[in-house]
C-alpha positions in Angstrom: -0.1 -0.1 -0.2 1.6 3.5 -1.1 1.7 6.0 1.7 -1.5 8.2 0.3 -3.6 5.2 0.3 -2.5 4.3 4.0 -2.8 8.0 4.7 -6.2 7.8 3.8 -7.1 4.8 5.2 -6.2 6.2 8.8 -8.1 9.4 7.8 -11.2 7.2 7.4 -10.7 5.2 10.3 -10.1 8.1 12.9 -13.3 9.7 11.5 -15.4 6.8 11.7 -14.3 6.0 15.6 -13.0 9.5 16.6 -10.4 7.7 18.9 -8.3 4.8 18.2 -5.0 3.6 20.0 -1.8 3.1 18.5 -2.0 -0.8 18.6 -5.6 -0.4 16.9 -4.7 1.4 14.0 -1.6 -0.7 13.4 -3.7 -3.9 13.5 -6.1 -2.3 11.2 -3.8 -0.6 8.6 -1.3 -3.7 8.9 1.9 -1.9 8.8 5.1 -1.8 10.9 5.4 0.7 13.8 8.0 3.0 12.3 5.8 3.2 9.1 2.5 4.2 11.3 4.8 6.8 13.0 5.8 8.5 9.9 2.2 8.5 8.6 0.8 10.2 11.8 3.6 12.8 11.9 2.6 13.8 8.4 -1.1 13.7 9.3 -0.6 15.5 12.5 1.2 18.3 10.4 -1.7 19.0 8.3 -4.0 18.9 11.3 -6.2 15.6 10.1 -5.4 13.8 13.6 -4.5 14.6 17.0 -1.9 12.7 18.4 -2.3 11.9 22.4 -0.4 9.3 24.5 -0.9 6.0 22.9 -3.2 6.9 19.9 -4.7 9.3 18.0 -8.2 11.4 18.3 -10.2 12.8 15.3 -9.9 16.9 15.7 -13.7 17.3 15.4 -14.1 15.3 18.4 -11.5 17.3 20.3 -13.2 20.6 19.5 -16.6 19.8 20.7 -16.9 19.4 24.3 -20.1 17.7 25.7 -21.7 20.4 27.6 -22.2 20.2 31.4 -25.7 19.3 31.6 -25.1 16.6 29.2 -22.5 15.1 31.3 -24.4 15.2 34.6 -27.0 12.8 32.9 -24.5 10.5 31.5 -23.6 7.4 33.5 -25.7 8.8 36.2 -26.2 5.8 38.5 -22.2 5.1 38.4 -21.4 8.6 39.4 -24.0 8.5 42.5 -22.4 5.0 43.5 -18.8 6.6 43.3 -20.1 9.5 45.4 -21.3 7.5 47.9 -18.5 5.3 48.1 -15.8 8.2 48.4 -17.6 9.6 51.3 -16.5 6.7 53.3 -12.9 7.5 52.7 -13.2 11.1 54.2 -12.6 11.3 58.1 -14.0 13.8 60.4 -12.6 17.2 60.3 -11.1 16.9 56.9 -10.5 19.9 54.3 -11.4 18.8 50.9 -10.7 20.4 47.5 -13.5 19.3 45.3 -12.9 19.7 41.5 -15.3 20.9 38.8 -17.0 18.0 36.9 -20.1 16.0 37.0 -18.9 13.0 39.1 -17.3 15.4 41.6 -20.3 17.4 42.0 -22.3 14.1 42.9 -19.7 13.4 45.7 -19.6 17.1 46.5 -23.4 17.1 47.0 -23.0 14.1 49.4 -20.2 15.6 51.3 -22.1 19.0 51.7 -24.6 17.0 54.2 -21.7 16.6 56.6 -21.0 19.2 59.2 -17.6 17.8 60.0 -16.0 19.0 56.7 -14.8 21.8 55.1 -14.9 21.9 51.2 -13.1 24.0 48.7 -14.0 24.3 45.2 -14.2 26.3 41.7 -17.5 24.6 40.6 -20.3 26.8 40.1 -22.7 24.1 40.2 -21.5 22.9 43.4 -21.4 26.5 44.9 -24.9 26.5 44.3 -25.9 23.6 46.1 -23.9 24.6 49.0 -26.8 27.1 49.9 -28.6 23.8 51.2 -25.5 22.2 52.6 -24.3 21.8 55.9 -20.4 21.6 55.6 -18.3 24.9 55.7 -17.7 26.0 52.2 -15.2 28.2 50.2 -15.8 29.1 46.4 -12.7 30.2 44.5 -13.4 33.2 42.1 -12.3 33.1 38.7 -13.2 33.3 35.1 -16.0 31.0 34.1 -15.9 28.0 31.6 -19.7 27.6 30.9 -19.1 24.0 29.3 -17.8 22.6 32.6 -18.9 25.2 34.9 -15.5 25.5 36.2 -13.7 29.0 37.3 -10.4 29.4 35.9 -7.8 31.6 35.3 -5.3 33.5 37.1 -7.5 34.5 40.1 -8.6 31.2 40.8 -5.0 30.0 40.6 -4.0 32.7 42.5 -6.3 31.9 45.6 -5.8 28.0 45.2 -1.9 28.8 45.9 -2.7 30.0 49.2 -4.6 27.1 50.4 -4.0 23.6 51.4 -6.0 20.5 52.1 -6.1 17.2 53.4 -7.9 15.5 50.1 -8.4 16.3 46.8 -11.5 14.7 44.7 -10.6 15.1 41.1 -12.2 14.3 37.7 -11.1 13.3 34.4 -12.1 13.3 30.6 -10.1 10.0 30.3 -7.4 7.9 31.7 -4.9 5.0 30.6 -1.5 3.4 32.1 0.3 6.8 31.4 -2.3 8.9 33.9 -5.4 11.2 33.4 -6.4 13.6 30.8 -8.5 16.7 30.3 -9.6 18.6 27.3 -8.5 22.1 28.1 -5.2 23.6 29.5 -6.9 26.0 32.0 -8.6 23.4 33.8 -5.4 21.2 33.6 -3.5 24.1 35.2 -6.3 24.1 38.3 -5.8 20.4 38.8 -2.2 20.2 38.8 -2.4 22.9 41.4 -4.9 21.1 43.6 -2.7 18.2 43.4 0.2 20.0 44.6 -1.8 21.7 47.3 -3.4 18.3 48.8 -2.2 15.7 51.1 -3.9 12.8 49.5 -5.4 12.7 46.0 -8.6 10.7 44.8 -9.8 10.4 41.4 -13.4 10.0 40.9 -14.1 8.7 37.4 -16.2 6.0 36.0 -14.9 2.8 34.0 -15.9 4.5 30.9 -13.2 6.8 30.9 -10.5 4.0 31.3 -8.1 3.7 28.1 -9.8 6.9 26.6 -7.0 9.8 26.3 -7.9 12.8 25.8 -5.9 16.0 24.5 -4.0 17.4 27.7 -2.3 15.2 30.2 -2.5 16.6 33.6 -1.0 13.9 35.9 0.5 10.4 35.8 -0.5 7.9 38.6 2.0 8.7 40.8 0.3 11.8 42.1 -2.7 9.8 42.9 -3.2 7.7 46.1 -6.8 6.3 45.0 -9.3 5.7 42.2 -12.8 5.5 42.9 -14.9 3.9 40.2 -18.2 2.0 40.0 -16.9 -1.4 39.1 -13.6 -3.1 39.3 -11.2 -3.0 36.3 -10.1 -6.0 34.5 -7.3 -7.8 36.8 -4.1 -7.2 34.5 -4.8 -3.3 34.4 -5.7 -3.1 38.1 -2.5 -4.8 39.2 -0.5 -2.2 36.9 -2.3 0.6 38.5 -1.9 -1.1 42.1 2.0 -1.3 41.2 2.4 2.4 40.5 0.9 2.9 44.2 -3.1 3.6 43.6 -5.8 2.0 45.7 -8.8 1.1 43.8 -12.3 1.3 45.4 -15.4 0.3 44.2 -19.0 -0.1 45.6 
């Protein structure tokens, strides 16, 4: 197969599936790893694919973030189960950073019912819910990203840099063996600083996020202590994460 034929085949596969691992592409095209890497480099230069850790994305998929309201409805039962489970990991008297995102919102709502906690967040939705909560509550200011309901930017980062917490509850748009991903640089900056300012970091993400790398890698597994998800990962993958020091929790 000539180069232009291979690259057209790659374009078609990426447009059809929206995201593919390197191994999946190699199996479909039936070329050597070195040849596939050269083709992907050419396609990336022309903007026809987006390369991420371990695979490629359709550029149209990268540009289209799902609305916050739609995210809240997706995998709702799994998110509620994760929220209940993570509450059992937070002891009385703790200060907790709660990331913006639909799964963290569910967890934050559960924690709001506890008078023995102090919550810190940059989530507009959780801030609204705090009007009916019992926990001490601090909201960080900043610029609003409506698609995620997150307050970001210099003001939010500046306020966050002056705070510390016992726990951080963080979300991700995707994860793989290399770590966790999000779709936007300003939110990645917030997540990185939350990790830096917390003693124990807990990822809240349902199993549909696994092996789904996105555009911005914000943390390796070495920065997380725990991952709470709604069901167990396959044994081989679970062992790899445990070897990295991550404790897996499921209801």
